[in-house]
C-alpha positions as CSV (number, residue, x, y, z in Angstrom):
1,M,-64.3,61.8,-18.0
2,I,-65.5,64.8,-19.8
3,D,-65.2,65.5,-23.5
4,I,-62.8,68.5,-23.7
5,E,-63.8,69.5,-27.2
6,K,-67.5,69.5,-26.4
7,Q,-66.8,71.5,-23.2
8,K,-65.0,74.1,-25.3
9,E,-68.3,74.9,-26.9
10,H,-69.7,76.2,-23.6
11,F,-66.9,78.8,-23.5
12,K,-67.0,79.9,-27.1
13,N,-68.7,83.2,-26.3
14,H,-66.9,83.9,-23.0
15,V,-64.9,87.0,-22.4
16,A,-61.9,87.1,-20.1
17,T,-61.2,90.0,-17.8
18,L,-58.1,90.2,-15.5
19,T,-58.2,92.7,-12.6
20,D,-55.0,93.3,-10.7
21,Y,-55.2,94.7,-7.1
22,G,-51.6,93.9,-6.3
23,N,-52.0,91.3,-3.6
24,I,-55.2,90.0,-5.2
25,K,-55.7,89.1,-8.8
26,I,-59.1,88.2,-10.3
27,L,-59.6,86.4,-13.6
28,D,-63.2,86.4,-14.7
29,F,-64.4,84.3,-17.6
30,Q,-68.1,84.6,-18.6
31,E,-70.5,85.1,-21.5
32,P,-72.0,88.5,-21.3
33,G,-75.6,88.5,-20.1
34,T,-75.6,85.0,-18.7
35,S,-74.2,83.0,-15.8
36,H,-73.9,79.8,-17.8
37,Y,-70.5,78.3,-17.2
38,R,-69.4,81.6,-15.6
39,I,-66.2,81.1,-13.6
40,R,-63.9,83.3,-11.4
41,F,-60.4,82.6,-10.3
42,L,-59.4,84.8,-7.4
43,F,-55.8,84.6,-6.3
44,E,-55.2,85.7,-2.8
45,E,-51.5,85.9,-3.3
46,D,-50.3,87.2,0.1
47,Y,-51.9,84.0,1.5
48,H,-50.9,81.8,-1.5
49,R,-54.6,80.8,-1.9
50,L,-56.9,80.3,-4.8
51,H,-60.7,80.7,-4.7
52,I,-62.7,79.3,-7.7
53,S,-66.4,80.3,-7.8
54,G,-69.3,80.5,-10.2
55,D,-71.6,78.2,-12.2
56,L,-69.1,75.3,-12.1
57,G,-68.8,75.1,-8.3
58,E,-66.7,76.4,-5.5
59,L,-63.1,75.5,-4.5
60,I,-60.3,76.7,-2.3
61,A,-56.7,75.6,-2.8
62,T,-53.5,76.6,-1.1
63,N,-49.8,76.1,-1.9
64,Y,-47.0,78.3,-0.7
65,N,-44.8,77.8,-3.8
66,N,-47.0,78.6,-6.8
67,M,-50.7,79.2,-5.9
68,C,-50.6,82.6,-7.6
69,Y,-51.6,84.0,-11.0
70,E,-48.1,84.1,-12.4
71,Q,-47.3,80.5,-11.8
72,F,-50.7,78.8,-12.0
73,S,-49.7,77.3,-15.3
74,D,-47.8,74.7,-13.2
75,F,-51.2,73.1,-12.5
76,V,-53.0,73.5,-15.9
77,H,-51.6,70.2,-17.3
78,N,-51.2,68.4,-14.0
79,T,-54.6,68.0,-12.2
80,G,-53.2,65.3,-10.0
81,Y,-50.7,67.8,-8.6
82,F,-53.4,70.4,-8.2
83,E,-55.7,67.9,-6.4
84,G,-53.2,67.6,-3.6
85,K,-53.4,71.3,-2.9
86,I,-57.2,71.5,-2.5
87,D,-58.5,72.5,0.9
88,C,-62.2,72.1,0.1
89,M,-64.7,72.1,-2.8
90,N,-68.4,71.4,-3.3
91,R,-68.1,69.3,-6.5
92,A,-67.0,65.7,-6.5
93,I,-63.7,64.9,-8.1
94,Y,-64.6,61.2,-8.4
95,T,-67.7,59.1,-8.8
96,Y,-68.2,55.4,-8.2
97,D,-69.9,53.2,-10.8
98,S,-71.3,49.8,-9.8
99,D,-70.6,48.1,-13.1
100,K,-67.0,49.2,-13.1
101,A,-66.7,48.3,-9.4
102,K,-67.8,44.7,-10.3
103,E,-65.3,44.5,-13.1
104,D,-62.6,45.9,-10.8
105,L,-63.3,43.3,-8.1
106,I,-63.4,40.4,-10.5
107,K,-60.0,41.5,-11.9
108,Q,-58.5,42.2,-8.5
109,L,-59.6,38.9,-7.0
110,E,-59.3,36.6,-10.0
111,W,-57.1,34.3,-8.0
112,Y,-59.6,33.7,-5.3
113,D,-61.8,30.5,-5.1
114,W,-65.2,32.0,-4.3
115,S,-66.6,28.5,-3.7
116,L,-64.7,28.5,-0.3
117,D,-67.5,30.7,1.1
118,H,-70.2,28.3,-0.1
119,P,-69.0,24.7,0.9
120,Y,-72.5,23.2,0.6
121,T,-73.9,25.0,-2.4
122,S,-74.7,23.6,-5.8
123,M,-73.8,27.0,-7.4
124,S,-71.0,27.2,-9.9
125,L,-67.8,29.1,-9.1
126,E,-69.0,32.0,-11.3
127,E,-72.4,32.1,-9.5
128,C,-70.6,32.0,-6.1
129,R,-68.4,34.9,-7.2
130,D,-71.3,37.0,-8.5
131,Y,-73.3,36.4,-5.4
132,D,-70.5,37.5,-3.0
133,I,-69.5,40.5,-5.2
134,D,-73.1,41.7,-5.3
135,C,-73.3,41.5,-1.5
136,I,-70.1,43.6,-1.3
137,L,-71.4,46.1,-3.8
138,E,-74.4,46.7,-1.6
139,D,-72.0,48.8,0.5
140,L,-71.0,51.0,-2.5
141,S,-71.9,54.7,-2.2
142,D,-70.9,57.9,-3.8
143,R,-67.8,57.8,-1.6
144,G,-66.8,54.3,-2.6
145,L,-66.9,51.0,-0.7
146,G,-67.8,51.2,3.0
147,S,-66.7,49.5,6.1
148,K,-68.9,46.4,5.6
149,A,-67.3,45.8,2.2
150,Y,-63.9,46.3,3.7
151,D,-64.5,43.8,6.4
152,K,-65.5,41.2,3.8
153,L,-62.6,41.9,1.5
154,S,-60.1,41.9,4.3
155,E,-61.0,38.3,5.0
156,I,-60.1,37.5,1.4
157,D,-57.0,39.8,1.0
158,S,-55.5,41.3,4.2
159,E,-53.9,44.0,2.1
160,C,-57.1,45.1,0.4
161,Y,-56.6,48.6,2.0
162,E,-54.0,49.2,-0.8
163,W,-56.7,49.0,-3.6
164,I,-60.2,49.2,-2.1
165,S,-60.5,53.0,-2.6
166,D,-60.0,52.6,-6.3
167,I,-62.8,50.1,-6.9
168,G,-65.3,51.5,-9.3
169,K,-63.7,55.0,-9.2
170,E,-64.0,57.3,-12.2
171,E,-63.0,60.9,-12.5
172,T,-65.8,63.4,-13.0
173,G,-63.5,65.7,-15.0
174,I,-64.3,68.8,-12.9
175,L,-60.7,69.7,-12.3
176,E,-59.9,69.3,-16.1
177,L,-62.9,71.7,-16.7
178,Y,-61.4,74.3,-14.3
179,M,-58.0,74.1,-16.0
180,L,-59.6,74.3,-19.5
181,A,-61.5,77.5,-18.5
182,F,-58.3,79.0,-17.1
183,E,-56.3,78.1,-20.2
184,L,-59.0,79.5,-22.6
185,A,-59.2,82.7,-20.5
186,Q,-55.5,83.1,-20.5
187,K,-55.3,82.8,-24.3
188,Q,-57.7,85.7,-24.5
189,I,-55.7,87.8,-22.0
190,F,-52.5,87.1,-23.8
191,A,-54.0,88.0,-27.2
192,Q,-54.7,91.5,-25.8
193,H,-51.1,92.2,-25.0
194,N,-47.7,92.4,-26.7
195,T,-45.3,92.8,-23.8
196,F,-44.6,89.8,-21.5
197,K,-42.5,88.9,-18.5
198,C,-40.9,85.5,-18.1
199,T,-42.2,83.7,-14.9
200,D,-39.9,80.7,-14.9
201,S,-36.4,80.3,-16.4
202,F,-36.0,77.9,-19.3
203,S,-33.4,77.1,-22.1
204,V,-33.8,77.4,-25.8
205,Q,-31.5,76.0,-28.5
206,G,-29.5,78.6,-30.5
207,C,-29.3,78.9,-34.2
208,D,-26.9,80.5,-36.7
209,D,-27.7,83.3,-39.2
210,D,-29.1,80.8,-41.7
211,G,-31.6,79.4,-39.2
212,F,-29.8,76.1,-38.6
213,S,-29.7,74.8,-35.0
214,T,-26.4,75.0,-33.1
215,E,-25.2,73.1,-30.1
216,E,-25.4,76.2,-27.9
217,Y,-28.3,76.8,-25.5
218,T,-29.5,80.2,-24.1
219,Q,-31.0,80.6,-20.7
220,I,-34.2,82.7,-20.7
221,E,-34.1,84.3,-17.3
222,R,-37.1,84.7,-15.0
223,G,-38.2,88.3,-14.8
224,S,-36.9,89.2,-18.3
225,I,-39.1,91.4,-20.5
226,W,-40.0,90.5,-24.0
227,E,-42.0,92.2,-26.8
228,K,-44.2,90.2,-29.3
229,D,-43.3,90.7,-32.9
230,T,-46.6,91.1,-34.7
231,S,-45.2,90.6,-38.2
232,S,-45.4,87.2,-40.0
233,F,-41.6,86.9,-40.2
234,R,-40.1,83.7,-38.5
235,M,-36.5,82.6,-38.7
236,V,-36.9,79.0,-37.5
237,G,-40.4,78.6,-36.1
238,A,-43.5,77.5,-37.8
239,P,-46.0,80.2,-39.0
240,D,-48.2,79.6,-35.9
241,T,-45.3,80.2,-33.4
242,I,-44.9,83.4,-31.5
243,R,-41.7,85.5,-31.9
244,L,-40.5,87.5,-28.9
245,E,-37.7,90.0,-28.8
246,N,-36.0,91.8,-25.9
247,E,-34.2,95.2,-25.7
248,Q,-30.8,93.6,-26.1
249,G,-31.8,92.4,-29.6
250,A,-32.2,88.7,-28.7
251,W,-35.2,86.8,-30.0
252,I,-37.0,83.5,-29.5
253,E,-39.7,81.7,-31.4
254,I,-42.0,79.6,-29.2
255,T,-45.4,77.9,-29.3
256,E,-48.5,79.4,-27.8
257,D,-48.5,76.7,-25.1
258,H,-44.9,77.7,-24.2
259,L,-45.9,81.3,-24.0
260,L,-48.8,80.4,-21.6
261,D,-46.5,78.2,-19.4
262,Y,-43.6,80.6,-19.1
263,F,-44.8,84.2,-19.5
264,I,-47.5,86.6,-18.2
265,P,-48.6,89.8,-20.1
266,I,-47.6,93.1,-18.7
267,N,-47.8,96.8,-19.7
268,A,-45.3,99.6,-19.6
269,L,-46.6,101.0,-16.4
270,N,-46.0,98.0,-14.2
271,D,-43.4,95.3,-14.6
272,K,-45.3,93.0,-12.3
273,G,-48.4,92.6,-14.5
274,L,-51.4,94.7,-15.5
275,E,-51.6,98.1,-14.0
276,P,-52.8,97.5,-10.4
277,Q,-55.9,98.9,-8.9
278,K,-56.0,100.0,-5.2
279,Q,-54.6,97.5,-2.8
280,C,-57.3,95.4,-1.2
281,S,-57.8,92.4,1.1
282,L,-60.6,89.9,1.7
């Protein structure tokens, strides 16, 4: 796994730019004058497709429901969900470590009497186990255990197909890195705007005039427009929360993460997002 805090250092001088062509939206995130850790998210929204490109590799993912700029936050904290939508990519999601694979096999087959494969040997049970596992691990590659290993393990456990693909497997963290880049870029984009549109309905608990919580809940509707209050005044939220108000006089105070998950920035010229450029296609 990657160290997220260390990876953030690579993005500290990056600048985010969002270009809206209507059916295509492009989020670029790069440090001026260099391609180091440069990344581009291109949303082909009429085909519900995402293209990631740049210094961190290439990827294409598709999902009819939410593979678009407005709803991509669905994936930011759920890489397992995102992984299932990937069509192709040129960076490995997993790597296979031989030391971990040996530990996994010992744990998975702790019940097995390895001496059964060596009826005439003077080796100890542990030596028999290590010998056979080393033979199995000769078939370990960057794609995991191969067919020879499977044949051997199926003789020991006929249901090894349920766990063999996880032996020695470790995440490279590349998907977490993509999501980190998107989230950091989004924070920059959001900081540049004061008007937002709700992208997914949610409920907030009400409060009275003294700031005490009530038992009533208010539904924040998808598509509703909200303006950021740039003052330091907060009724119930902590100082680092964001206060939004609408034209009807209603207000909410939410965290930055909540803002990123449920809103997108807009301007007064276009209630679908940033002012679109000329329509284009790939």
